[in-house]
DODRENBA-612790 format. One record per residue (C-alpha): x, y, z; residue in three letters. Coordinates in steps of 0.05 Angstrom, whole numbers, plus 5000, padded with zeros to 4 digits. Layout:
BEGIN
XYZALA/...
This chain:
BEGIN
524347025573MET/520446445599SER/517945895552GLU/510746085568LYS/511746815551LEU/515246645485ILE/509646165467GLU/504246685483THR/507847215443THR/508546765383LEU/501146585385GLU/499347325389THR/503647485329LEU/500846895290LYS/493647125304GLN/495247845285ALA/498347605220SER/492247185203GLN/487547775218GLU/491748235174ALA/491347745116GLU/483747785116SER/482948545123GLN/480248915062PRO/484549455032TYR/481650125009VAL/486250464960LEU/486051104919ARG/490751214861LEU/491351934839TYR/493852034768ILE/494652634721ALA/491252484655GLY/492351894610LEU/499851974604THR/504351364596PRO/506651464668ARG/499451464693SER/497650854652GLN/503850484679GLU/501850674750ALA/494850384740VAL/497749744710ARG/502949664765ALA/498149774823ILE/492749334793THR/497848784783GLY/500348844854ILE/493248834882CYS/491348224841GLU/497547854862GLU/497648024937HIS/490548254954LEU/486147854907ALA/478847914927GLY/480048384985ARG/481549064957TYR/477749674931ASP/481950094883LEU/479250774861GLU/483151124805VAL/482251874806ILE/484552324749ASP/486652994779LEU/485153354714TYR/477853134719GLN/477353224795ASN/482253774816PRO/478453914881VAL/480253224907LEU/487653394901ALA/486853954951LYS/482553554998GLY/487552975001GLU/493653444999GLN/496253124935ILE/502653474913ILE/504952994858ALA/502152464813ALA/501851884814PRO/500251824887THR/497351194920LEU/493651274986ILE/492350675030LYS/486250885071GLN/484850205103LEU/487349825139PRO/490350355184LEU/495250685187PRO/494051135128LEU/499951125079ARG/501751545018LYS/506351274964ILE/508651804915ILE/512251714849GLY/514251104810ASN/509150554822MET/513350064782ALA/518050004842ASP/514449384868LYS/518449324932ASP/517050044951LYS/509649954939VAL/509349294978LEU/512849615038VAL/508250225034GLY/502149775034LEU/504949385093ASP/505048755052LEU/512548655060ARG/516848865119PRO/522049395109LYS/528649055102SER/533549205157VAL/540649315135GLU/545749045183VAL/552149445183SER/558749075190LYS/563449335242VAL/
């Protein structure tokens, strides 16, 4: 690659990264009642949002026992489920929200680690 092309590519990546850091996140967390697992999911997601998305997220917590129709509309098959509606692409994270790395990757806040196999 030429120096000019590399420089242009790096500038494009830097600009895209800066734009991503300012985008608002729209999240929906579906829980099932006030169980300990649901409460832990709310705590975990709120903590992650405050740490990584402070001031630029909208988190809606929906109890499927109180709003069962929403489960069908969003095709929720298990709780807790976190849906990242914006920024695109839409993502669904199902299960243990205490797995911080899994949640950060699902929210596109951390790149998926690539394992290099030794030959």
